[in-house]
C-alpha positions as CSV (number, residue, x, y, z in Angstrom):
1,X,10.4,-2.6,17.9
2,X,8.1,0.2,19.1
3,X,8.1,1.7,22.3
4,X,5.7,0.3,25.0
5,X,3.8,3.5,24.8
6,X,3.5,4.4,20.8
7,X,0.5,3.1,18.6
8,X,1.7,1.8,15.5
9,X,-0.2,0.4,12.3
10,X,1.1,-1.7,9.4
11,X,-0.8,-0.5,6.3
12,X,0.1,-3.5,3.9
13,X,-0.3,-3.8,0.1
14,X,1.0,-5.0,-3.3
15,X,1.3,-0.5,-4.2
16,X,2.1,-1.8,-8.2
17,X,1.9,1.1,-8.7
18,X,1.1,3.3,-5.4
19,X,-2.0,6.0,-6.2
20,X,-3.4,8.4,-5.0
21,X,-6.0,6.4,-2.8
22,X,-3.5,4.6,-1.5
23,X,-1.6,8.0,-0.4
24,X,-5.1,8.9,1.4
25,X,-5.0,6.2,3.3
26,X,-1.5,6.7,4.4
27,X,-2.4,10.1,5.3
28,X,-5.2,9.5,7.0
29,X,-3.9,6.2,8.8
30,X,-0.4,8.5,10.2
31,X,-3.2,11.0,11.8
32,X,-4.7,8.2,13.9
33,X,-1.1,6.0,14.9
34,X,2.1,7.1,16.1
35,X,3.7,5.1,13.7
36,X,2.8,3.7,10.2
37,X,4.7,1.4,8.6
38,X,3.7,0.6,4.8
39,X,4.6,-2.6,4.4
40,X,5.0,-3.5,0.5
41,X,4.1,-7.2,-0.5
42,X,6.6,-9.5,-3.0
43,X,4.8,-9.1,-6.4
44,X,1.9,-11.9,-6.9
45,X,2.4,-15.2,-8.3
46,X,-0.4,-14.3,-10.1
47,X,0.4,-14.1,-13.5
48,X,-2.9,-12.2,-14.0
49,X,-1.9,-9.4,-12.4
50,X,1.1,-8.3,-14.1
51,X,3.1,-6.4,-12.3
52,X,4.7,-3.4,-13.5
53,X,7.6,-2.8,-10.6
54,X,9.7,-5.2,-9.1
55,X,10.1,-4.7,-4.6
56,X,13.0,-3.1,-4.6
57,X,11.3,-0.2,-7.3
58,X,8.0,-0.4,-5.5
59,X,10.1,0.1,-2.5
60,X,11.4,3.3,-3.6
61,X,8.4,4.4,-5.7
62,X,6.4,4.2,-2.2
63,X,9.5,5.7,-0.1
64,X,9.1,8.7,-2.6
65,X,5.4,9.3,-2.5
66,X,5.4,9.0,1.1
67,X,8.7,11.4,1.5
68,X,8.1,14.1,4.3
69,X,5.8,12.2,6.3
70,X,7.4,11.6,9.6
71,X,5.5,9.1,11.3
72,X,5.5,7.0,8.3
73,X,8.4,4.4,7.1
74,X,8.3,1.5,4.1
75,X,9.5,-1.3,4.4
76,X,9.3,-4.9,2.5
77,X,7.0,-7.1,4.0
78,X,8.1,-10.9,4.5
79,X,6.3,-14.0,5.9
80,X,2.5,-13.5,7.3
81,X,1.1,-10.2,7.4
82,X,0.3,-10.4,11.3
83,X,3.6,-12.0,12.2
84,X,5.2,-8.9,10.3
85,X,3.1,-6.7,12.1
86,X,3.8,-8.5,16.0
87,X,8.0,-8.3,15.3
88,X,7.8,-4.1,14.9
89,X,5.4,-3.9,17.9
90,X,2.1,-2.9,16.0
91,X,-1.6,-3.5,17.2
92,X,-2.9,-2.6,14.0
93,X,-3.6,-3.4,10.5
94,X,-4.9,-0.5,8.1
95,X,-6.4,-1.3,5.3
96,X,-8.7,0.9,2.7
97,X,-12.0,-0.4,1.2
98,X,-13.4,0.8,-1.6
99,X,-16.7,-1.6,-2.0
100,X,-18.7,-4.3,-0.8
101,X,-15.8,-6.9,-2.4
102,X,-13.4,-5.2,-0.6
103,X,-14.9,-6.2,2.5
104,X,-15.9,-9.9,1.6
105,X,-12.3,-10.5,0.8
106,X,-10.8,-8.2,4.0
107,X,-13.6,-9.8,6.4
108,X,-12.2,-13.6,5.8
109,X,-8.2,-12.2,5.9
110,X,-9.1,-10.6,9.1
111,X,-10.7,-13.1,10.9
112,X,-7.8,-15.5,9.3
113,X,-5.4,-12.9,11.0
114,X,-7.5,-12.7,13.9
115,X,-7.3,-16.1,14.7
116,X,-2.9,-16.2,14.5
117,X,-3.0,-13.2,16.2
118,X,-5.6,-12.2,18.4
119,X,-4.0,-8.9,19.8
120,X,-3.7,-7.6,16.8
121,X,-6.8,-5.6,14.9
122,X,-7.9,-4.7,12.0
123,X,-9.0,-1.2,11.1
124,X,-10.8,0.1,7.9
125,X,-11.0,3.1,6.7
126,X,-13.8,4.2,3.7
127,X,-11.8,4.9,0.2
128,X,-12.5,8.7,-0.1
129,X,-15.1,9.2,-2.7
130,X,-12.8,10.6,-5.0
131,X,-10.6,7.8,-4.5
132,X,-13.0,5.0,-4.8
133,X,-12.7,3.8,-8.2
134,X,-8.8,3.8,-8.0
135,X,-6.7,0.3,-8.2
136,X,-3.7,0.0,-9.0
137,X,-4.5,-2.7,-11.9
138,X,-7.2,0.1,-13.5
139,X,-3.9,2.8,-13.3
140,X,-1.5,0.0,-14.7
141,X,-4.0,-0.7,-18.1
142,X,-4.8,3.0,-18.1
143,X,-1.0,3.7,-18.5
144,X,-0.8,0.9,-20.8
145,X,-3.4,2.1,-23.4
146,X,-1.7,5.5,-23.0
147,X,-4.1,7.4,-21.3
148,X,-3.8,10.5,-18.4
149,X,-2.7,9.1,-14.9
150,X,-3.2,13.1,-13.7
151,X,-4.5,12.7,-10.6
152,X,-4.4,9.1,-9.8
153,X,-0.8,8.7,-8.9
154,X,2.0,11.0,-7.6
155,X,4.0,12.9,-10.3
156,X,6.9,10.3,-9.8
157,X,4.8,7.2,-10.6
158,X,3.6,8.8,-13.9
159,X,7.7,9.4,-14.6
160,X,8.4,5.7,-13.7
161,X,5.1,4.2,-15.2
162,X,6.1,6.4,-18.3
163,X,9.9,5.0,-18.6
164,X,8.8,1.6,-17.6
165,X,6.4,1.4,-20.5
166,X,8.9,3.2,-22.5
167,X,11.4,0.3,-22.0
168,X,13.9,3.5,-20.6
169,X,15.3,3.1,-17.2
170,X,13.8,3.9,-14.1
171,X,15.0,7.3,-12.2
172,X,13.1,7.7,-9.0
173,X,14.7,11.0,-7.1
């Protein structure tokens, strides 16, 4: 639980994998809040998503990518997002928006979350122009087809994706 005077936000996502766009939101959110909790959700039950990494691997990759950010912690997300946020003393949920289609989905989610926990606000950060096209699903597709991931994901994630796609064991340092 956060100290009463501490401003805490939760940044949720599946992060399969974490991209430089995600990290941009982490950096910008951590400048706005005393503490940011990156909440890594379990893999989607949607088989079309074809997750590349399991929850523990994604937690390790997100922790490695966020290393050195003193006010950022990484935790698994269980249950309702707003309940998770409330249990950690967070008053805001941070989300990144890339396009109008993101807004339509996020608006419905924000309204439901507001109904469930009116004390928790949603804060939307527009994707930086250079990251606005990056999504985890596109990154996975580029990797599966042998394309370069330079500038799309942190180097640790590049190495993990290459290992996974070759069937080699993951080494997350």
